[in-house]
C-alpha positions in Angstrom: 124.5 30.6 100.4 124.2 27.0 98.7 128.1 27.6 98.2 128.7 28.5 101.7 126.3 25.0 102.4 128.4 22.8 100.1 131.3 23.9 102.0 129.9 22.9 105.4 128.6 19.9 104.3 131.7 18.4 102.2 134.7 17.1 104.4 137.3 17.8 102.2 136.1 21.1 100.8 135.7 22.1 104.7 138.9 21.1 106.3 140.4 23.3 102.8 138.3 26.2 104.0 139.2 26.5 107.4 143.2 25.3 107.0 144.1 29.3 107.8 142.2 28.9 111.2 143.8 28.5 114.9 143.0 25.9 117.0 141.6 28.7 119.1 139.4 30.2 116.3 138.5 26.6 115.1 137.5 25.8 118.9 135.0 29.4 118.8 133.4 27.9 115.7 132.8 24.5 117.4 131.6 26.3 120.6 129.0 28.5 118.4 127.9 25.7 116.3 127.4 23.4 119.4 125.3 26.7 120.6 123.1 26.5 117.6 122.6 22.8 117.7 121.5 22.8 121.6 119.1 25.7 120.5 117.4 23.8 117.6 117.1 20.9 120.0 115.7 22.8 122.6 112.7 24.6 119.9 112.6 20.9 118.2 111.4 19.6 121.8 109.2 22.7 122.4 107.4 22.3 119.4 106.8 18.7 119.6 105.3 19.4 123.3 103.1 22.0 121.6 102.0 19.6 119.1 101.1 16.9 121.7 99.7 19.3 124.3 97.5 20.4 121.0 96.4 16.5 120.2 95.6 16.2 123.8 93.1 19.0 123.9 91.6 17.7 120.4 91.2 14.0 122.2 89.4 15.9 125.1 87.0 17.9 122.9 86.1 15.0 120.7 85.3 13.4 123.8 83.2 16.2 125.3 81.5 16.6 121.7 80.6 12.4 121.5 79.0 12.8 125.6 77.3 15.9 123.6 76.0 14.2 121.1 77.3 16.8 118.4 79.6 15.8 115.8 81.8 17.7 113.4 78.8 18.2 110.5 77.4 20.2 113.3 80.2 22.7 114.0 80.5 23.3 110.1 77.1 23.9 109.5 76.9 26.3 112.5 79.8 28.0 110.7 78.5 28.2 107.4 75.4 30.3 109.0 77.7 33.0 110.5 80.1 33.1 107.5 76.8 34.4 105.1 78.0 37.4 103.5 75.6 40.2 103.9 76.3 43.0 101.7 74.5 45.9 100.8 73.6 46.0 97.0 74.6 49.4 95.2 71.1 51.4 94.2 70.3 51.8 90.4 71.2 54.8 88.5 70.1 54.1 85.2 67.2 52.2 83.5 67.2 52.1 79.6 64.3 50.3 77.7 65.4 49.0 74.3 63.3 48.5 71.0 62.0 44.9 72.1 61.3 46.2 75.6 64.0 44.7 77.3 65.1 46.8 80.8 68.7 47.0 81.3 70.0 48.4 84.4 73.2 50.4 85.7 74.4 51.4 88.9 76.9 53.8 87.3 79.9 51.4 88.4 82.4 50.0 86.5 82.5 49.7 82.4 79.3 51.1 81.1 77.1 48.6 79.2 77.3 48.3 75.4 73.7 49.7 75.2 74.0 52.7 76.9 77.0 53.3 74.9 75.1 53.1 71.5 72.7 55.6 72.8 74.9 57.9 74.1 76.6 58.1 70.3 73.3 58.4 68.6 72.9 61.6 70.5 70.9 60.8 74.1 71.9 61.9 77.5 72.9 59.8 80.2 70.4 62.0 82.3 67.9 60.7 79.9 67.9 57.3 81.6 68.6 58.4 85.0 66.3 57.0 87.9 65.2 59.8 89.8 
């Protein structure tokens, strides 16, 4: 695509590329390019119109907030309260107490903790540490 753009945007290269085209074909190309340009202009005007409308709405909301005695921080504080993720923790399935008296809890999900692996290697069973 970059080669196409190089040809299209460079005068002499474009002239060399279209030298085989007839006048009618060149006029068709010109009409197509004009149509593309018009559509782009319309799209740009629409985007500018939407941006202007958005700014007007923001100004109106800001005015309403000032009249109500609110500021942006009030809205942000409201948002952080709503977005707190409340998740249910997985239940602990295994409990191991080592020689020092330290408890090691494990849900049975993910990589097995080293203390459990060492206990299993020494001949214990995972059922020995299961919580009923």
